[in-house]
N, CA, C and O atoms as a GROMACS GRO file, in nm:
protein
  376
    1MET      N    1  -1.326   0.090  -0.576
    1MET     CA    2  -1.266   0.040  -0.698
    1MET      C    3  -1.284  -0.112  -0.700
    1MET      O    4  -1.259  -0.179  -0.600
    2ASN      N    5  -1.326  -0.163  -0.812
    2ASN     CA    6  -1.343  -0.308  -0.819
    2ASN      C    7  -1.210  -0.376  -0.851
    2ASN      O    8  -1.112  -0.311  -0.887
    3LYS      N    9  -1.209  -0.507  -0.839
    3LYS     CA   10  -1.086  -0.584  -0.855
    3LYS      C   11  -1.023  -0.565  -0.992
    3LYS      O   12  -0.903  -0.544  -1.004
    4GLN      N   13  -1.104  -0.572  -1.096
    4GLN     CA   14  -1.052  -0.559  -1.232
    4GLN      C   15  -0.987  -0.422  -1.253
    4GLN      O   16  -0.879  -0.413  -1.312
    5GLN      N   17  -1.052  -0.316  -1.207
    5GLN     CA   18  -0.996  -0.182  -1.221
    5GLN      C   19  -0.863  -0.168  -1.148
    5GLN      O   20  -0.767  -0.112  -1.202
    6LEU      N   21  -0.859  -0.220  -1.027
    6LEU     CA   22  -0.737  -0.210  -0.947
    6LEU      C   23  -0.622  -0.283  -1.015
    6LEU      O   24  -0.512  -0.229  -1.029
    7LEU      N   25  -0.648  -0.406  -1.058
    7LEU     CA   26  -0.542  -0.486  -1.118
    7LEU      C   27  -0.498  -0.429  -1.252
    7LEU      O   28  -0.379  -0.429  -1.284
    8GLU      N   29  -0.591  -0.381  -1.332
    8GLU     CA   30  -0.555  -0.318  -1.459
    8GLU      C   31  -0.468  -0.195  -1.436
    8GLU      O   32  -0.374  -0.170  -1.511
    9THR      N   33  -0.501  -0.120  -1.333
    9THR     CA   34  -0.423  -0.001  -1.302
    9THR      C   35  -0.282  -0.039  -1.260
    9THR      O   36  -0.185   0.019  -1.309
   10LEU      N   37  -0.268  -0.137  -1.171
   10LEU     CA   38  -0.135  -0.184  -1.130
   10LEU      C   39  -0.054  -0.231  -1.249
   10LEU      O   40   0.063  -0.198  -1.263
   11HIS      N   41  -0.118  -0.309  -1.336
   11HIS     CA   42  -0.047  -0.364  -1.452
   11HIS      C   43  -0.008  -0.255  -1.552
   11HIS      O   44   0.091  -0.269  -1.623
   12SER      N   45  -0.085  -0.148  -1.557
   12SER     CA   46  -0.052  -0.040  -1.652
   12SER      C   47   0.059   0.051  -1.599
   12SER      O   48   0.126   0.118  -1.677
   13ILE      N   49   0.077   0.054  -1.468
   13ILE     CA   50   0.177   0.143  -1.408
   13ILE      C   51   0.311   0.073  -1.387
   13ILE      O   52   0.416   0.132  -1.412
   14TYR      N   53   0.307  -0.051  -1.341
   14TYR     CA   54   0.428  -0.120  -1.299
   14TYR      C   55   0.467  -0.232  -1.395
   14TYR      O   56   0.382  -0.306  -1.444
   15ASP      N   57   0.599  -0.242  -1.421
   15ASP     CA   58   0.650  -0.348  -1.508
   15ASP      C   59   0.638  -0.486  -1.444
   15ASP      O   60   0.615  -0.585  -1.513
   16TRP      N   61   0.655  -0.492  -1.311
   16TRP     CA   62   0.645  -0.618  -1.237
   16TRP      C   63   0.546  -0.601  -1.123
   16TRP      O   64   0.586  -0.588  -1.007
   17PRO      N   65   0.417  -0.601  -1.155
   17PRO     CA   66   0.318  -0.582  -1.049
   17PRO      C   67   0.319  -0.698  -0.950
   17PRO      O   68   0.350  -0.812  -0.985
   18ILE      N   69   0.284  -0.667  -0.826
   18ILE     CA   70   0.272  -0.773  -0.727
   18ILE      C   71   0.160  -0.868  -0.772
   18ILE      O   72   0.076  -0.831  -0.854
   19GLU      N   73   0.161  -0.988  -0.719
   19GLU     CA   74   0.063  -1.088  -0.761
   19GLU      C   75  -0.079  -1.035  -0.742
   19GLU      O   76  -0.110  -0.969  -0.643
   20ASP      N   77  -0.164  -1.066  -0.840
   20ASP     CA   78  -0.300  -1.013  -0.841
   20ASP      C   79  -0.376  -1.040  -0.713
   20ASP      O   80  -0.435  -0.949  -0.654
   21GLU      N   81  -0.376  -1.164  -0.668
   21GLU     CA   82  -0.454  -1.199  -0.548
   21GLU      C   83  -0.398  -1.130  -0.425
   21GLU      O   84  -0.472  -1.090  -0.336
   22ASN      N   85  -0.266  -1.117  -0.420
   22ASN     CA   86  -0.204  -1.048  -0.308
   22ASN      C   87  -0.242  -0.900  -0.308
   22ASN      O   88  -0.276  -0.844  -0.204
   23ALA      N   89  -0.238  -0.837  -0.425
   23ALA     CA   90  -0.274  -0.695  -0.436
   23ALA      C   91  -0.419  -0.674  -0.392
   23ALA      O   92  -0.449  -0.580  -0.318
   24TRP      N   93  -0.508  -0.760  -0.436
   24TRP     CA   94  -0.650  -0.746  -0.403
   24TRP      C   95  -0.673  -0.767  -0.253
   24TRP      O   96  -0.752  -0.696  -0.191
   25ARG      N   97  -0.605  -0.867  -0.196
   25ARG     CA   98  -0.618  -0.895  -0.052
   25ARG      C   99  -0.566  -0.778   0.030
   25ARG      O  100  -0.631  -0.735   0.126
   26VAL      N  101  -0.450  -0.728  -0.006
   26VAL     CA  102  -0.391  -0.615   0.067
   26VAL      C  103  -0.481  -0.492   0.057
   26VAL      O  104  -0.505  -0.425   0.157
   27TYR      N  105  -0.530  -0.463  -0.062
   27TYR     CA  106  -0.620  -0.350  -0.082
   27TYR      C  107  -0.742  -0.360   0.009
   27TYR      O  108  -0.780  -0.263   0.074
   28ASN      N  109  -0.803  -0.477   0.013
   28ASN     CA  110  -0.921  -0.496   0.098
   28ASN      C  111  -0.888  -0.489   0.246
   28ASN      O  112  -0.967  -0.437   0.325
   29ASN      N  113  -0.772  -0.540   0.284
   29ASN     CA  114  -0.729  -0.529   0.424
   29ASN      C  115  -0.707  -0.383   0.463
   29ASN      O  116  -0.741  -0.342   0.574
   30ILE      N  117  -0.652  -0.305   0.372
   30ILE     CA  118  -0.632  -0.163   0.400
   30ILE      C  119  -0.765  -0.092   0.411
   30ILE      O  120  -0.784  -0.009   0.500
   31LEU      N  121  -0.858  -0.124   0.322
   31LEU     CA  122  -0.992  -0.066   0.332
   31LEU      C  123  -1.054  -0.098   0.467
   31LEU      O  124  -1.110  -0.010   0.533
   32ASP      N  125  -1.043  -0.224   0.508
   32ASP     CA  126  -1.097  -0.264   0.639
   32ASP      C  127  -1.032  -0.184   0.752
   32ASP      O  128  -1.099  -0.143   0.846
   33LEU      N  129  -0.902  -0.164   0.741
   33LEU     CA  130  -0.830  -0.088   0.843
   33LEU      C  131  -0.881   0.055   0.851
   33LEU      O  132  -0.905   0.108   0.960
   34PHE      N  133  -0.897   0.119   0.734
   34PHE     CA  134  -0.947   0.256   0.733
   34PHE      C  135  -1.087   0.264   0.793
   34PHE      O  136  -1.121   0.364   0.857
   35ASN      N  137  -1.166   0.162   0.773
   35ASN     CA  138  -1.302   0.163   0.826
   35ASN      C  139  -1.310   0.118   0.972
   35ASN      O  140  -1.414   0.132   1.036
   36SER      N  141  -1.201   0.064   1.026
   36SER     CA  142  -1.202   0.008   1.162
   36SER      C  143  -1.190   0.112   1.272
   36SER      O  144  -1.232   0.090   1.385
   37GLY      N  145  -1.132   0.225   1.238
   37GLY     CA  146  -1.108   0.325   1.342
   37GLY      C  147  -0.980   0.302   1.420
   37GLY      O  148  -0.960   0.363   1.525
   38ASP      N  149  -0.891   0.215   1.370
   38ASP     CA  150  -0.761   0.190   1.434
   38ASP      C  151  -0.667   0.304   1.394
   38ASP      O  152  -0.586   0.290   1.302
   39PHE      N  153  -0.680   0.417   1.464
   39PHE     CA  154  -0.611   0.538   1.422
   39PHE      C  155  -0.459   0.531   1.434
   39PHE      O  156  -0.389   0.602   1.361
   40THR      N  157  -0.408   0.449   1.521
   40THR     CA  158  -0.263   0.434   1.532
   40THR      C  159  -0.208   0.374   1.402
   40THR      O  160  -0.110   0.424   1.347
   41THR      N  161  -0.271   0.268   1.355
   41THR     CA  162  -0.227   0.204   1.232
   41THR      C  163  -0.255   0.293   1.111
   41THR      O  164  -0.174   0.301   1.019
   42ILE      N  165  -0.369   0.360   1.112
   42ILE     CA  166  -0.403   0.451   1.002
   42ILE      C  167  -0.300   0.563   0.993
   42ILE      O  168  -0.256   0.598   0.883
   43ASP      N  169  -0.262   0.619   1.105
   43ASP     CA  170  -0.160   0.724   1.106
   43ASP      C  171  -0.027   0.672   1.049
   43ASP      O  172   0.041   0.743   0.975
   44TYR      N  173   0.007   0.550   1.086
   44TYR     CA  174   0.130   0.489   1.034
   44TYR      C  175   0.123   0.476   0.882
   44TYR      O  176   0.219   0.509   0.812
   45LEU      N  177   0.011   0.427   0.831
   45LEU     CA  178  -0.006   0.413   0.686
   45LEU      C  179  -0.001   0.549   0.617
   45LEU      O  180   0.057   0.562   0.509
   46MET      N  181  -0.062   0.649   0.678
   46MET     CA  182  -0.060   0.782   0.620
   46MET      C  183   0.083   0.836   0.615
   46MET      O  184   0.122   0.903   0.520
   47ASP      N  185   0.161   0.807   0.717
   47ASP     CA  186   0.302   0.848   0.717
   47ASP      C  187   0.380   0.777   0.607
   47ASP      O  188   0.471   0.835   0.548
   48MET      N  189   0.345   0.652   0.579
   48MET     CA  190   0.412   0.577   0.473
   48MET      C  191   0.394   0.645   0.337
   48MET      O  192   0.486   0.646   0.255
   49ILE      N  193   0.279   0.701   0.314
   49ILE     CA  194   0.252   0.769   0.187
   49ILE      C  195   0.348   0.886   0.167
   49ILE      O  196   0.385   0.919   0.054
   50LYS      N  197   0.387   0.949   0.275
   50LYS     CA  198   0.468   1.070   0.270
   50LYS      C  199   0.618   1.044   0.271
   50LYS      O  200   0.696   1.140   0.269
   51THR      N  201   0.661   0.920   0.274
   51THR     CA  202   0.803   0.890   0.288
   51THR      C  203   0.882   0.929   0.164
   51THR      O  204   0.833   0.923   0.051
   52SER      N  205   1.006   0.969   0.188
   52SER     CA  206   1.099   1.003   0.080
   52SER      C  207   1.162   0.874   0.026
   52SER      O  208   1.144   0.766   0.082
   53LYS      N  209   1.234   0.888  -0.082
   53LYS     CA  210   1.303   0.774  -0.141
   53LYS      C  211   1.402   0.712  -0.040
   53LYS      O  212   1.412   0.590  -0.029
   54LYS      N  213   1.471   0.798   0.032
   54LYS     CA  214   1.567   0.751   0.134
   54LYS      C  215   1.494   0.676   0.246
   54LYS      O  216   1.540   0.571   0.290
   55GLU      N  217   1.382   0.730   0.291
   55GLU     CA  218   1.306   0.665   0.398
   55GLU      C  219   1.250   0.531   0.352
   55GLU      O  220   1.244   0.436   0.430
   56ARG      N  221   1.211   0.523   0.227
   56ARG     CA  222   1.161   0.394   0.174
   56ARG      C  223   1.272   0.291   0.169
   56ARG      O  224   1.250   0.173   0.196
   57LEU      N  225   1.392   0.336   0.135
   57LEU     CA  226   1.507   0.245   0.136
   57LEU      C  227   1.534   0.196   0.277
   57LEU      O  228   1.560   0.077   0.297
   58GLU      N  229   1.530   0.285   0.374
   58GLU     CA  230   1.550   0.246   0.514
   58GLU      C  231   1.443   0.146   0.558
   58GLU      O  232   1.471   0.050   0.629
   59TYR      N  233   1.321   0.170   0.515
   59TYR     CA  234   1.210   0.079   0.547
   59TYR      C  235   1.235  -0.059   0.485
   59TYR      O  236   1.217  -0.161   0.552
   60ARG      N  237   1.275  -0.061   0.358
   60ARG     CA  238   1.306  -0.189   0.291
   60ARG      C  239   1.417  -0.262   0.364
   60ARG      O  240   1.411  -0.384   0.381
   61ASN      N  241   1.519  -0.189   0.406
   61ASN     CA  242   1.630  -0.252   0.478
   61ASN      C  243   1.585  -0.309   0.611
   61ASN      O  244   1.628  -0.418   0.650
   62SER      N  245   1.498  -0.238   0.681
   62SER     CA  246   1.449  -0.290   0.809
   62SER      C  247   1.364  -0.415   0.788
   62SER      O  248   1.368  -0.507   0.869
   63LEU      N  249   1.287  -0.418   0.679
   63LEU     CA  250   1.210  -0.538   0.647
   63LEU      C  251   1.303  -0.654   0.612
   63LEU      O  252   1.280  -0.768   0.652
   64ALA      N  253   1.407  -0.624   0.536
   64ALA     CA  254   1.502  -0.729   0.496
   64ALA      C  255   1.570  -0.791   0.618
   64ALA      O  256   1.597  -0.911   0.620
   65GLU      N  257   1.597  -0.710   0.718
   65GLU     CA  258   1.661  -0.760   0.840
   65GLU      C  259   1.575  -0.863   0.912
   65GLU      O  260   1.628  -0.947   0.985
   66ILE      N  261   1.444  -0.858   0.892
   66ILE     CA  262   1.356  -0.956   0.957
   66ILE      C  263   1.303  -1.059   0.856
   66ILE      O  264   1.210  -1.134   0.885
   67GLY      N  265   1.366  -1.061   0.736
   67GLY     CA  266   1.336  -1.168   0.641
   67GLY      C  267   1.236  -1.137   0.531
   67GLY      O  268   1.195  -1.229   0.460
   68TYR      N  269   1.196  -1.012   0.516
   68TYR     CA  270   1.100  -0.976   0.411
   68TYR      C  271   1.170  -0.890   0.307
   68TYR      O  272   1.194  -0.771   0.329
   69GLU      N  273   1.201  -0.951   0.192
   69GLU     CA  274   1.268  -0.879   0.085
   69GLU      C  275   1.165  -0.820  -0.010
   69GLU      O  276   1.078  -0.891  -0.061
   70LEU      N  277   1.175  -0.690  -0.035
   70LEU     CA  278   1.088  -0.622  -0.131
   70LEU      C  279   1.172  -0.539  -0.226
   70LEU      O  280   1.270  -0.476  -0.186
   71ARG      N  281   1.133  -0.540  -0.353
   71ARG     CA  282   1.195  -0.450  -0.450
   71ARG      C  283   1.143  -0.308  -0.424
   71ARG      O  284   1.037  -0.291  -0.364
   72PRO      N  285   1.217  -0.207  -0.468
   72PRO     CA  286   1.168  -0.069  -0.451
   72PRO      C  287   1.029  -0.048  -0.512
   72PRO      O  288   0.945   0.021  -0.454
   73ASP      N  289   1.005  -0.108  -0.629
   73ASP     CA  290   0.873  -0.090  -0.691
   73ASP      C  291   0.763  -0.163  -0.614
   73ASP      O  292   0.647  -0.124  -0.622
   74GLU      N  293   0.798  -0.268  -0.540
   74GLU     CA  294   0.697  -0.336  -0.458
   74GLU      C  295   0.653  -0.246  -0.343
   74GLU      O  296   0.534  -0.237  -0.312
   75VAL      N  297   0.749  -0.179  -0.281
   75VAL     CA  298   0.715  -0.084  -0.174
   75VAL      C  299   0.623   0.023  -0.232
   75VAL      O  300   0.522   0.059  -0.171
   76ASN      N  301   0.659   0.074  -0.349
   76ASN     CA  302   0.576   0.176  -0.412
   76ASN      C  303   0.436   0.125  -0.445
   76ASN      O  304   0.340   0.201  -0.434
   77GLN      N  305   0.424   0.000  -0.483
   77GLN     CA  306   0.292  -0.057  -0.512
   77GLN      C  307   0.207  -0.067  -0.386
   77GLN      O  308   0.087  -0.040  -0.390
   78TYR      N  309   0.267  -0.106  -0.276
   78TYR     CA  310   0.191  -0.112  -0.152
   78TYR      C  311   0.147   0.028  -0.109
   78TYR      O  312   0.036   0.046  -0.059
   79ILE      N  313   0.234   0.125  -0.129
   79ILE     CA  314   0.197   0.263  -0.098
   79ILE      C  315   0.085   0.309  -0.192
   79ILE      O  316  -0.006   0.380  -0.150
   80PHE      N  317   0.092   0.268  -0.317
   80PHE     CA  318  -0.015   0.298  -0.411
   80PHE      C  319  -0.148   0.240  -0.362
   80PHE      O  320  -0.251   0.306  -0.368
   81LEU      N  321  -0.144   0.116  -0.314
   81LEU     CA  322  -0.266   0.051  -0.263
   81LEU      C  323  -0.322   0.127  -0.142
   81LEU      O  324  -0.444   0.141  -0.129
   82ILE      N  325  -0.235   0.176  -0.056
   82ILE     CA  326  -0.279   0.257   0.058
   82ILE      C  327  -0.350   0.382   0.007
   82ILE      O  328  -0.457   0.419   0.055
   83THR      N  329  -0.288   0.446  -0.091
   83THR     CA  330  -0.342   0.570  -0.145
   83THR      C  331  -0.478   0.549  -0.210
   83THR      O  332  -0.571   0.627  -0.190
   84VAL      N  333  -0.490   0.443  -0.290
   84VAL     CA  334  -0.617   0.414  -0.356
   84VAL      C  335  -0.724   0.383  -0.252
   84VAL      O  336  -0.836   0.433  -0.261
   85ALA      N  337  -0.690   0.301  -0.153
   85ALA     CA  338  -0.788   0.267  -0.049
   85ALA      C  339  -0.832   0.392   0.026
   85ALA      O  340  -0.949   0.407   0.060
   86MET      N  341  -0.738   0.481   0.052
   86MET     CA  342  -0.770   0.605   0.124
   86MET      C  343  -0.875   0.686   0.048
   86MET      O  344  -0.961   0.749   0.110
   87THR      N  345  -0.869   0.683  -0.083
   87THR     CA  346  -0.966   0.761  -0.161
   87THR      C  347  -1.103   0.696  -0.165
   87THR      O  348  -1.200   0.758  -0.208
   88GLN      N  349  -1.112   0.572  -0.119
   88GLN     CA  350  -1.238   0.498  -0.127
   88GLN      C  351  -1.320   0.502   0.002
   88GLN      O  352  -1.433   0.452   0.006
   89VAL      N  353  -1.264   0.561   0.107
   89VAL     CA  354  -1.335   0.565   0.235
   89VAL      C  355  -1.371   0.709   0.269
   89VAL      O  356  -1.305   0.804   0.227
   90GLU      N  357  -1.474   0.722   0.346
   90GLU     CA  358  -1.516   0.854   0.391
   90GLU      C  359  -1.458   0.879   0.529
   90GLU      O  360  -1.434   0.785   0.605
   91GLY      N  361  -1.436   1.004   0.560
   91GLY     CA  362  -1.392   1.036   0.695
   91GLY      C  363  -1.271   1.126   0.695
   91GLY      O  364  -1.238   1.191   0.596
   92GLU      N  365  -1.207   1.125   0.809
   92GLU     CA  366  -1.096   1.217   0.836
   92GLU      C  367  -0.979   1.200   0.739
   92GLU      O  368  -0.910   1.297   0.709
   93TYR      N  369  -0.957   1.079   0.689
   93TYR     CA  370  -0.836   1.050   0.611
   93TYR      C  371  -0.854   1.061   0.462
   93TYR      O  372  -0.766   1.021   0.386
   94VAL      N  373  -0.965   1.114   0.417
   94VAL     CA  374  -0.986   1.128   0.273
   94VAL      C  375  -0.934   1.262   0.228
   94VAL      O  376  -0.942   1.295   0.109
   0.00000   0.00000   0.00000
C-alpha cells in the first residue's frame, strides 16, 4: 500500500487519525519487522490484533504507567497498521 492510500484510509475511518508521518513511519517499521524474521516480536504483534476491548484498555493503562498516553482509537489505529502491514507481506503471517 502506498503512503497516499494508507493515509486516505486512516482519515476515512478515524475522526482523529494519528499524525500522517507517524502513521507512515510506523507502517513501514511494521513491514520491516514482518520481513525481518523476528518471530518473537511478530507473534506479539499478531496477539495484539486479537485483543479484546478489555485487553486493549489494560494495554493502554500499562503504557500510561510508563508515560505513554494513547486514546482508545489510537490503539485501534496502530492495530489497524499492523493488520494492513500483515496483508502486504508474504509468508507464515499472511
